[in-house]
C-alpha positions as CSV (number, residue, x, y, z in Angstrom):
1,M,0.2,-0.1,-0.1
2,T,1.3,3.6,-1.0
3,S,2.3,5.3,2.3
4,D,0.8,8.6,3.2
5,H,3.9,10.6,2.9
6,I,4.3,9.0,-0.3
7,L,0.7,10.3,-1.3
8,S,1.2,13.7,0.3
9,V,4.5,14.3,-1.3
10,H,2.6,13.6,-5.0
11,D,-0.4,15.5,-4.1
12,I,-2.3,12.6,-4.7
13,D,-5.0,10.5,-3.1
14,V,-4.9,6.7,-2.2
15,N,-7.7,6.0,-5.2
16,E,-5.1,7.8,-7.5
17,G,-1.9,6.5,-5.8
18,Q,-2.9,2.5,-6.4
19,I,-3.7,0.4,-9.7
20,P,-5.2,-2.4,-8.4
21,R,-3.6,-5.6,-8.9
22,E,-6.1,-7.0,-11.6
23,D,-5.3,-4.3,-13.5
24,W,-1.6,-3.1,-13.2
25,F,-0.8,-4.0,-16.7
26,E,-3.5,-2.9,-18.2
27,S,-3.6,0.5,-16.5
28,S,0.2,1.2,-17.2
29,A,1.0,3.2,-20.8
30,T,4.6,2.5,-19.4
31,L,4.5,-1.5,-19.3
32,H,2.4,-1.3,-22.6
33,N,5.4,-0.4,-24.5
34,L,7.7,-3.2,-23.1
35,R,8.4,-6.4,-25.1
36,K,7.4,-7.9,-21.8
37,S,7.4,-11.4,-23.2
38,K,10.8,-11.5,-24.6
39,K,13.8,-9.8,-23.4
40,F,13.0,-10.1,-19.3
41,P,14.7,-9.7,-17.0
42,T,16.9,-6.8,-18.2
43,I,21.0,-7.5,-18.0
44,W,21.4,-4.2,-15.5
45,C,22.3,-4.6,-12.5
46,S,19.5,-4.1,-9.5
47,G,19.0,-0.9,-8.9
48,C,20.8,0.5,-11.9
49,G,19.4,4.1,-12.8
50,I,19.1,3.2,-16.6
51,G,15.4,1.8,-16.1
52,V,14.3,5.3,-14.8
53,V,15.8,6.8,-18.0
54,M,13.6,4.2,-19.9
55,G,10.2,4.6,-18.0
56,S,10.5,8.3,-18.6
57,L,11.3,7.6,-22.2
58,I,8.4,5.8,-22.9
59,R,6.4,8.4,-20.9
60,A,8.1,11.5,-22.9
61,I,6.9,9.5,-26.2
62,E,3.2,8.7,-24.5
63,S,2.7,12.1,-23.8
64,L,3.1,13.1,-27.6
65,G,0.8,10.8,-28.6
66,L,3.1,9.4,-31.2
67,Q,1.8,5.5,-32.2
68,N,5.0,3.1,-31.5
69,D,6.1,3.0,-35.4
70,Q,6.4,7.0,-35.7
71,V,9.4,6.3,-33.3
72,A,12.6,4.9,-34.0
73,L,15.4,4.1,-31.6
74,V,18.8,3.5,-32.2
75,A,21.2,2.1,-30.2
76,G,25.2,1.4,-30.0
77,I,27.0,-0.7,-27.6
78,G,27.1,-0.8,-23.7
79,C,24.6,-1.1,-20.5
80,T,22.3,1.9,-21.9
81,A,22.5,1.0,-25.1
82,R,20.8,-2.0,-24.9
83,M,17.4,-0.2,-23.6
84,P,16.0,-0.4,-26.9
85,V,16.1,-4.3,-26.3
86,Y,13.3,-3.5,-23.9
87,M,10.7,-1.2,-26.0
88,D,8.3,-1.9,-28.5
89,Y,9.3,0.2,-31.1
90,N,11.0,0.1,-34.6
91,T,14.8,-0.6,-33.4
92,L,18.3,-0.6,-34.5
93,H,21.4,-1.8,-32.3
94,T,24.6,-0.8,-34.1
95,T,28.1,-0.9,-33.7
96,H,29.6,0.9,-30.6
97,G,29.8,5.1,-31.2
98,R,27.9,4.8,-34.1
99,A,24.6,5.2,-33.2
100,L,24.5,8.9,-34.6
101,A,25.9,7.7,-38.0
102,F,23.1,4.8,-38.1
103,A,20.6,7.4,-37.1
104,T,21.9,9.8,-39.8
105,G,21.3,7.5,-42.2
106,L,17.4,6.5,-40.9
107,K,16.6,10.5,-40.4
108,I,17.4,11.1,-44.3
109,A,15.8,7.9,-45.3
110,R,12.5,8.5,-43.2
111,P,12.6,12.4,-41.9
112,D,8.6,12.0,-41.3
113,M,9.9,9.1,-38.4
114,K,11.2,10.6,-34.6
115,V,14.5,9.0,-34.4
116,I,16.5,8.7,-30.9
117,A,19.7,7.9,-30.4
118,I,20.1,6.1,-27.3
119,M,23.7,6.3,-26.0
120,G,26.2,6.3,-23.0
121,D,28.8,8.6,-22.1
122,G,31.6,6.4,-23.7
123,D,29.3,5.1,-26.6
124,A,28.6,8.7,-27.6
125,L,31.8,10.9,-27.0
126,A,34.7,9.0,-27.4
127,I,34.3,6.6,-29.9
128,G,31.4,8.1,-31.3
129,G,32.3,11.8,-30.6
130,N,32.7,13.0,-34.3
131,H,29.3,11.8,-35.3
132,F,28.4,13.5,-31.7
133,I,30.0,16.9,-32.3
134,H,28.7,17.1,-36.6
135,A,25.2,15.2,-36.2
136,A,25.3,19.3,-33.8
137,R,26.6,20.7,-36.3
138,R,24.4,19.8,-39.2
139,N,21.1,20.3,-37.4
140,I,19.6,16.9,-38.3
141,G,16.8,15.8,-36.7
142,I,17.6,13.6,-34.1
143,T,17.2,13.3,-30.1
144,A,20.5,12.4,-28.8
145,L,19.6,10.7,-25.0
146,V,23.0,10.7,-23.1
147,V,22.8,8.7,-19.9
148,N,26.1,9.9,-17.7
149,N,27.1,7.6,-15.2
150,S,30.8,8.6,-16.0
151,I,32.2,5.5,-16.7
152,Y,32.5,2.2,-18.7
153,G,30.2,-0.3,-16.8
154,M,30.0,-3.1,-19.4
155,T,33.0,-3.9,-19.8
156,G,35.1,-3.4,-16.8
157,G,34.9,-0.1,-15.2
158,Q,37.2,2.0,-17.6
159,Y,37.3,5.4,-16.8
160,S,35.3,7.2,-20.1
161,P,35.4,10.6,-21.3
162,T,33.1,11.8,-18.6
163,T,35.0,10.5,-15.4
164,P,35.3,13.6,-13.0
165,E,39.3,14.6,-12.4
166,G,40.8,12.5,-9.2
167,M,38.2,9.7,-9.6
168,R,39.5,6.0,-9.6
169,A,38.5,3.6,-12.3
170,T,40.3,0.4,-13.6
171,T,42.4,2.1,-15.8
172,A,42.6,5.2,-13.8
173,P,43.7,3.2,-10.2
174,Y,45.5,5.8,-8.8
175,G,42.6,8.7,-10.0
176,N,41.6,10.0,-13.4
177,V,43.9,13.1,-14.1
178,E,41.6,14.3,-17.5
179,P,39.5,16.4,-17.5
180,P,35.3,15.8,-18.2
181,F,33.9,16.5,-21.1
182,P,31.2,19.4,-20.3
183,V,28.1,17.0,-22.6
184,C,25.7,19.8,-22.9
185,D,28.0,22.5,-23.4
186,L,29.5,20.2,-26.1
187,A,26.3,20.1,-28.1
188,A,25.2,23.6,-27.5
189,A,28.4,25.3,-29.1
190,A,28.5,22.3,-32.0
191,G,24.8,23.7,-32.9
192,A,22.3,21.7,-31.2
193,T,19.1,23.7,-31.1
194,Y,17.7,22.2,-27.4
195,V,20.0,21.1,-25.1
196,A,18.8,19.4,-21.3
197,R,19.9,18.0,-18.2
198,S,18.7,16.2,-15.2
199,T,19.4,12.6,-13.1
200,V,17.8,9.5,-12.2
201,Y,16.8,11.1,-9.3
202,H,14.3,13.7,-10.9
203,P,12.4,11.0,-13.3
204,L,9.5,13.3,-13.6
205,E,11.7,16.3,-14.8
206,L,13.3,14.0,-17.4
207,D,10.1,12.8,-18.6
208,K,9.7,17.0,-19.7
209,H,12.9,17.2,-21.1
210,L,12.7,14.1,-23.6
211,S,9.4,15.2,-24.3
212,E,11.0,18.6,-25.6
213,A,13.3,17.4,-26.9
214,I,11.5,14.6,-29.0
215,S,9.2,17.8,-30.3
216,T,11.9,20.1,-31.1
217,E,13.0,20.3,-34.9
218,G,16.8,20.0,-34.9
219,F,19.1,18.3,-33.4
220,S,18.2,17.5,-29.5
221,L,20.5,16.7,-25.9
222,V,18.9,15.0,-22.9
223,E,21.6,14.0,-20.4
224,A,20.1,11.8,-18.2
225,V,22.8,12.0,-15.2
226,S,23.2,8.7,-13.7
227,Y,25.4,6.5,-11.5
228,C,27.1,3.0,-12.0
229,H,27.2,1.6,-8.2
230,T,28.8,-1.6,-9.6
231,T,31.9,-0.2,-11.0
232,Y,32.3,3.2,-10.6
233,G,30.3,3.5,-6.7
234,R,32.9,0.4,-5.5
235,I,36.1,1.5,-6.7
236,N,35.1,5.1,-5.3
237,K,33.7,3.5,-1.9
238,L,30.7,6.0,-3.0
239,G,28.2,3.3,-1.5
240,S,25.2,1.4,-2.4
241,A,22.8,2.3,-5.2
242,A,20.3,4.0,-2.9
243,D,23.6,6.1,-1.8
244,M,24.5,6.9,-5.0
245,M,21.2,7.9,-5.9
246,R,20.6,10.1,-3.2
247,G,23.9,11.8,-4.0
248,L,22.1,12.6,-7.2
249,K,20.0,14.4,-5.2
250,E,22.1,16.1,-3.0
251,N,24.8,17.2,-5.6
252,S,22.3,18.9,-8.2
253,I,20.9,22.1,-8.3
254,S,17.9,23.4,-10.5
255,K,18.8,25.7,-13.1
256,S,16.2,28.3,-11.9
257,A,18.4,28.3,-8.4
258,Y,21.6,28.5,-9.9
259,D,20.6,31.5,-11.8
260,R,19.6,33.4,-8.8
261,L,23.3,32.6,-7.4
262,S,25.3,35.4,-7.5
263,P,28.0,35.7,-10.2
264,E,30.6,34.4,-7.7
265,A,28.6,31.3,-6.1
266,Q,27.9,30.3,-9.8
267,E,31.8,30.4,-10.2
268,S,32.2,28.2,-7.4
269,N,29.4,25.7,-8.0
270,T,30.3,22.2,-8.6
271,K,27.0,20.6,-8.7
272,I,24.6,19.3,-11.7
273,V,22.8,21.8,-12.7
274,R,19.7,20.4,-14.3
275,G,16.8,22.5,-17.0
276,V,16.9,23.5,-20.1
277,L,20.3,24.8,-20.9
278,H,20.4,25.8,-24.4
279,K,17.5,26.9,-26.9
280,K,18.5,28.1,-30.4
281,K,16.4,27.9,-34.0
282,R,17.9,26.6,-36.7
283,P,17.2,25.0,-40.4
284,E,16.9,21.4,-40.0
285,Y,18.7,19.4,-41.9
286,T,16.3,17.1,-43.8
287,K,14.1,20.0,-44.9
288,I,17.3,21.7,-46.4
289,Y,18.2,18.6,-48.0
290,D,14.7,18.0,-49.4
291,S,14.0,21.5,-50.6
292,L,17.6,21.3,-52.3
293,V,16.4,18.0,-54.2
294,Q,13.3,19.5,-54.9
295,R,14.5,22.5,-56.6
296,K,17.5,20.8,-58.3
297,Q,14.2,18.2,-60.1
298,E,12.2,21.3,-60.8
299,E,15.7,22.6,-62.8
300,E,15.7,19.3,-64.6
301,L,11.7,19.2,-65.4
302,K,12.1,23.0,-67.0
303,L,15.6,22.2,-69.0
304,R,13.2,18.8,-70.7
305,N,10.1,21.0,-71.3
306,T,12.4,23.5,-72.7
307,G,14.3,21.2,-74.7
308,R,17.7,21.9,-73.4
309,H,18.5,18.9,-71.6
């Protein structure tokens, strides 16, 4: 039974907060969009935040009224990249670091589809870093969902492009000496039209950002800050999954609260800033591409009609 505390926090009553046992599947839009008879249980460790992101993505798609066949999920290799395996949309499981390359081809072939590239921080920004900046530069209509847990979780706990300085990994046993990539800053600087960040502790906020990103025309990025308690947390003595989830609450700040800080406080802030960090209107790539093709076809038709071909 849902506790009174949880109900009051969410401002709902017991009838809204409890799904009758016999209706639990029929009442859940999230569960309806899972491949429930095929791929479960998931490969993720108990307590992993990636499942939270998956739920947010399903709810975001549902909120936009999209049919499953209007959506394509493209992923590479890694813990995060396993996400599309469990969801009942058009899905494409590709090679490591190449999700955005495959997604680009798909979006050009089917510009009518909502194409979402699902990547981890290593997948997106190490071997996939070049694709990342050029997809943003082109402003092609893809939503990049980057789940950032600061580590290569699946392959043994190697440090990634987002591992903070000083933190340990299996390939940095004495501490990482490299500065991490600022994912959102990189996307904005490269040309993305929508950039937002949230954490797996704030799923309703994440729902909203994903919904806005998917409905944005152009390249959009949502950074979902998560954690890996199995490798990163263990080697850095950060505690259990619950401890690391609590850490995301304590070590993050909303953009509205950040904006109210003094310039000095903003400069010294070390907390994760959550919210919409960048918005800009630019022509979307496939629309420019289609207009170019149409113009060329009209020119050729005109030449044929005048006998000048």
